[in-house]
C-alpha positions in Angstrom: 91.4 97.9 85.6 94.0 96.9 88.2 95.5 99.6 90.4 99.2 100.2 90.2 101.4 100.5 93.3 105.1 101.4 93.6 106.9 100.6 96.8 110.2 102.4 97.4 112.5 101.2 100.2 116.1 100.1 100.6 115.1 97.1 102.8 114.6 94.1 100.6 112.5 92.4 103.3 110.0 95.3 103.3 109.9 95.4 99.5 109.2 91.6 99.3 106.5 91.6 102.1 104.6 94.6 100.8 104.8 93.5 97.2 103.5 90.0 98.1 100.7 91.4 100.2 99.5 93.8 97.5 99.8 91.2 94.8 97.6 89.0 96.9 95.0 91.8 96.8 95.2 91.7 93.0 97.1 95.0 92.6 99.9 95.5 90.0 103.1 96.1 92.1 106.6 97.3 91.3 109.4 98.0 93.7 112.4 100.3 93.8 115.4 100.3 96.2 116.5 103.9 95.5 114.9 107.2 94.6 116.7 107.2 91.3 115.1 103.9 90.3 111.7 105.2 91.5 111.9 108.4 89.5 112.9 106.4 86.4 109.8 104.1 86.8 107.4 106.9 87.5 108.7 108.7 84.3 107.7 105.7 82.2 104.2 105.0 83.6 101.9 106.6 86.3 101.1 104.8 89.5 97.9 105.1 91.6 99.8 104.9 94.8 103.4 105.1 95.9 104.8 104.0 99.3 108.0 105.8 100.1 110.6 105.2 102.8 111.7 108.6 104.1 115.4 107.6 104.5 116.8 106.5 101.1 120.5 106.3 100.1 120.2 108.9 97.4 117.3 111.2 98.4 115.0 112.1 101.2 111.5 110.6 100.9 109.8 114.0 101.1 111.9 115.3 98.2 111.1 112.2 96.3 107.4 112.7 97.0 107.7 116.2 95.4 109.4 114.8 92.3 106.7 112.1 91.9 103.9 114.7 92.4 105.5 117.0 89.8 105.3 114.1 87.3 102.1 112.5 88.4 99.9 114.9 90.4 97.1 112.3 90.9 99.4 109.7 92.5 98.6 109.1 96.2 101.6 109.0 98.5 102.2 107.1 101.8 105.4 108.0 103.7 107.2 105.2 105.8 109.9 105.7 108.4 111.5 104.1 111.4 112.5 107.5 112.9 109.5 107.8 115.3 110.4 106.7 118.8 107.6 108.3 120.8 104.1 109.6 120.4 105.0 113.3 120.2 107.6 112.6 117.4 105.1 110.4 115.6 102.5 113.3 115.6 105.1 115.8 114.5 106.3 113.7 111.6 102.8 112.7 110.6 101.7 116.3 110.5 104.8 117.2 108.4 104.2 114.5 105.9 100.5 115.3 105.5 101.4 119.0 105.1 103.7 118.0 102.3 101.0 116.3 100.4 101.2 112.7 101.7 98.0 110.8 102.4 99.5 108.9 105.3 102.6 108.6 107.5 103.4 105.1 108.7 106.1 104.3 111.3 108.1 101.1 111.2 107.8 98.4 112.2 104.3 98.5 110.9 101.2 96.2 111.1 101.2 94.7 107.6 97.4 93.9 107.7 96.5 97.4 108.7 98.7 98.9 106.0 97.0 96.8 103.3 93.6 97.8 104.7 94.5 101.5 104.5 95.9 101.1 100.9 92.6 99.5 99.9 90.6 102.3 101.3 92.8 105.0 99.7 92.6 103.3 96.3 88.8 103.2 96.7 88.8 106.9 97.1 88.4 107.2 100.8 90.9 110.0 101.7 89.9 110.0 105.3 90.9 106.4 106.1 93.1 106.1 109.1 95.7 103.7 110.4 96.1 102.9 114.1 100.0 102.6 114.1 99.8 99.5 116.1 102.1 96.5 116.2 99.4 94.1 117.2 95.7 93.5 116.6 95.5 91.7 113.2 92.4 89.9 114.2 93.9 86.5 113.4 93.4 83.6 115.8 94.7 80.0 116.1 91.3 78.7 115.1 91.5 80.5 111.8 94.1 78.0 110.6 92.9 76.3 107.4 95.9 74.1 106.6 96.6 71.4 109.2 100.2 71.3 110.3 102.3 68.3 111.0 104.9 68.0 113.8 108.2 69.4 112.9 111.1 69.8 115.4 114.1 71.8 114.3 115.9 75.0 115.1 115.0 77.6 112.5 117.1 80.8 111.9 115.1 83.9 111.0 115.6 87.6 110.5 113.4 90.5 111.6 113.6 94.3 111.6 113.5 96.1 115.0 114.2 99.4 116.5 117.1 98.8 118.9 118.4 101.7 121.1 116.9 104.2 118.7 118.3 102.6 115.5 116.3 100.6 112.9 118.2 97.4 112.3 117.9 93.7 111.4 118.3 91.0 114.0 119.2 87.4 113.2 117.6 85.0 115.7 116.8 81.3 116.1 113.6 79.7 117.2 112.4 76.1 117.6 110.0 74.9 115.1 106.9 73.1 116.5 104.8 72.2 113.4 104.6 73.1 109.8 102.4 73.1 106.7 102.6 74.3 103.1 101.2 77.7 104.2 102.8 78.3 107.6 104.9 77.2 110.5 104.6 77.3 114.3 107.6 78.5 116.3 108.7 78.6 120.0 110.8 81.7 120.4 112.6 83.2 123.4 112.3 86.6 121.7 108.6 87.8 121.8 107.1 88.3 118.4 104.1 90.5 117.8 101.2 89.9 115.4 101.8 91.3 111.9 105.5 91.4 112.2 107.3 90.3 109.0 110.2 87.9 109.4 112.5 86.3 106.8 113.9 82.8 106.8 117.2 81.4 105.3 117.7 78.6 102.8 116.6 76.0 105.3 113.1 77.4 104.7 113.7 78.2 101.0 114.4 81.9 101.8 110.7 82.5 102.4 109.1 85.4 104.1 106.4 85.1 106.8 103.9 87.1 108.8 103.1 86.5 112.4 99.3 85.9 112.6 99.1 85.1 116.3 101.4 85.2 119.3 101.2 84.4 123.0 103.6 84.0 125.9 103.4 80.5 127.3 105.7 81.2 130.2 108.1 83.9 131.3 110.7 83.0 128.7 109.0 81.5 125.7 106.6 82.9 123.1 104.5 80.6 120.9 103.7 82.0 117.5 102.0 81.1 114.3 103.6 82.2 111.0 101.8 82.4 107.7 104.2 82.2 104.7 103.9 85.2 102.4 
């Protein structure tokens, strides 16, 4: 029987990326943009795992966790937040989340591949699985490309979530496309991108979402990256 996951976040890019990643692993996935919507969905059917943003428009994530646990005590909980800016705050918030019954506490921006690995371990019953809280280290390399790309030269707008001066926000940037295939695109960006970062494209790329699978600085100003479409 397929495991059921609920992702709760007010960021549509996060909802889409996690939903697509978990569906690719053959999980049943639903999303909610508010705590009210999440409570309504949990009241209709139980979930094996819920991923909750701690800062929602209508309720704190820890309070939502309590409401979900009251309804479905067996549901595993992962708390997500962009509030952690240093290691001491990360440790403090992680301990608080675990003390409140969460299985894991994940800071944003997170490593998408590591998150899916942890979710898989939790749903297999390994409560001691750990996440490294890294923004790099997905293990993907250029040589892993399975779909040959063709040359494609054009400026491509994209959006990404970043922590800027202590605030979690979305930036709109432009990069030069280098090559493209049905499964991914190569970019030359003056803004350095890290492995596993999730980025969103506009209508020029059919509003698709992608994940950085490898990244390298080719000179002092330019970063060459490979994007896999989600």
